[in-house]
C-alpha positions as CSV (number, residue, x, y, z in Angstrom):
1,M,-0.1,-0.1,0.1
2,Y,1.3,3.4,-0.9
3,R,1.0,6.1,1.8
4,I,1.7,9.7,1.2
5,I,2.3,11.6,4.6
6,D,3.5,15.1,4.2
7,D,2.8,18.8,5.1
8,R,0.1,21.0,3.3
9,G,1.3,22.3,-0.1
10,T,3.9,19.5,-0.7
11,G,2.2,18.0,-3.7
12,K,0.5,15.0,-1.8
13,T,-2.6,15.3,-3.9
14,S,-0.9,15.5,-7.4
15,R,1.2,12.5,-6.3
16,L,-2.0,10.6,-5.4
17,M,-3.6,11.5,-8.6
18,L,-0.6,10.2,-10.6
19,L,-0.8,7.0,-8.7
20,A,-4.5,6.6,-9.5
21,K,-3.9,7.2,-13.0
22,E,-0.9,4.7,-13.3
23,N,-3.0,2.2,-11.5
24,N,-6.5,2.8,-13.0
25,A,-7.8,3.6,-9.6
26,V,-10.7,5.6,-8.4
27,F,-9.8,8.8,-6.8
28,V,-12.3,8.9,-3.5
29,C,-12.4,12.5,-2.1
30,N,-14.5,15.0,-0.5
31,N,-15.4,17.0,-3.6
32,P,-15.0,15.2,-6.8
33,D,-15.9,18.1,-9.1
34,A,-13.1,20.3,-7.4
35,M,-10.5,17.5,-7.6
36,E,-11.4,16.7,-11.3
37,Y,-10.8,20.7,-12.0
38,K,-7.5,20.4,-10.0
39,A,-6.4,17.3,-12.0
40,K,-7.0,19.1,-15.2
41,A,-5.1,22.0,-14.0
42,Y,-2.1,19.7,-13.1
43,G,-2.4,18.3,-16.7
44,I,-3.7,14.7,-15.3
45,E,-6.7,13.3,-17.2
46,G,-8.4,10.1,-17.4
47,I,-9.1,9.5,-13.7
48,K,-12.6,8.6,-12.3
49,F,-13.6,10.6,-9.2
50,M,-16.0,9.4,-6.3
51,S,-17.1,11.2,-3.3
52,Y,-16.8,9.6,0.1
53,N,-20.4,9.2,0.3
54,E,-20.6,7.4,-3.0
55,F,-17.8,5.2,-2.0
56,T,-19.3,4.1,1.1
57,R,-22.7,3.3,-0.6
58,C,-21.1,1.7,-3.7
59,F,-20.0,-1.8,-4.5
60,D,-19.0,-1.9,-8.0
61,P,-17.1,-5.0,-9.0
62,E,-15.5,-3.3,-12.0
63,I,-13.6,-1.2,-9.6
64,T,-10.3,-3.0,-8.9
65,A,-8.2,-0.4,-7.0
66,Y,-8.9,3.0,-5.3
67,V,-7.1,5.9,-3.6
68,V,-8.5,7.8,-0.8
69,D,-7.5,11.5,-0.6
70,E,-7.3,12.8,3.1
71,L,-8.1,9.5,4.9
72,E,-8.7,11.5,8.1
73,Y,-11.5,13.4,6.4
74,F,-13.0,10.4,5.0
75,I,-13.0,8.7,8.4
76,K,-14.6,11.8,9.8
77,S,-17.2,11.8,7.3
78,I,-18.4,8.1,7.8
79,I,-18.4,8.3,11.6
80,S,-21.1,9.8,13.4
81,G,-21.3,10.2,17.1
82,P,-18.3,10.3,19.3
83,K,-15.3,11.9,17.6
84,M,-12.4,9.9,16.8
85,I,-9.3,10.8,18.7
86,G,-6.6,8.5,17.4
87,Y,-5.6,5.8,15.0
88,T,-2.8,3.5,14.2
89,L,-1.1,2.8,10.6
90,S,1.1,-0.1,9.9
91,K,4.3,0.7,8.2
92,N,4.5,-2.4,6.1
93,D,1.6,-3.7,4.2
């Protein structure tokens, strides 16, 4: 699994878009229209975009890979009730 952990303004999103394009993966994000616009501005085309909400409701056997932009925001979008205050990530996966 490819993880991009870096500060704001360091190109995380563009790197993730390139990863999605290279792997024919769906790009899951908060605002698909804005991300599609951003991808075009970067000169990256041919990516399918999907919102967090669509992703949680969708099972499409045609989708063989996906990337999630801003994983923390995705988790917050699917959890209602108590706020999440921490999580773990494994280095080798």
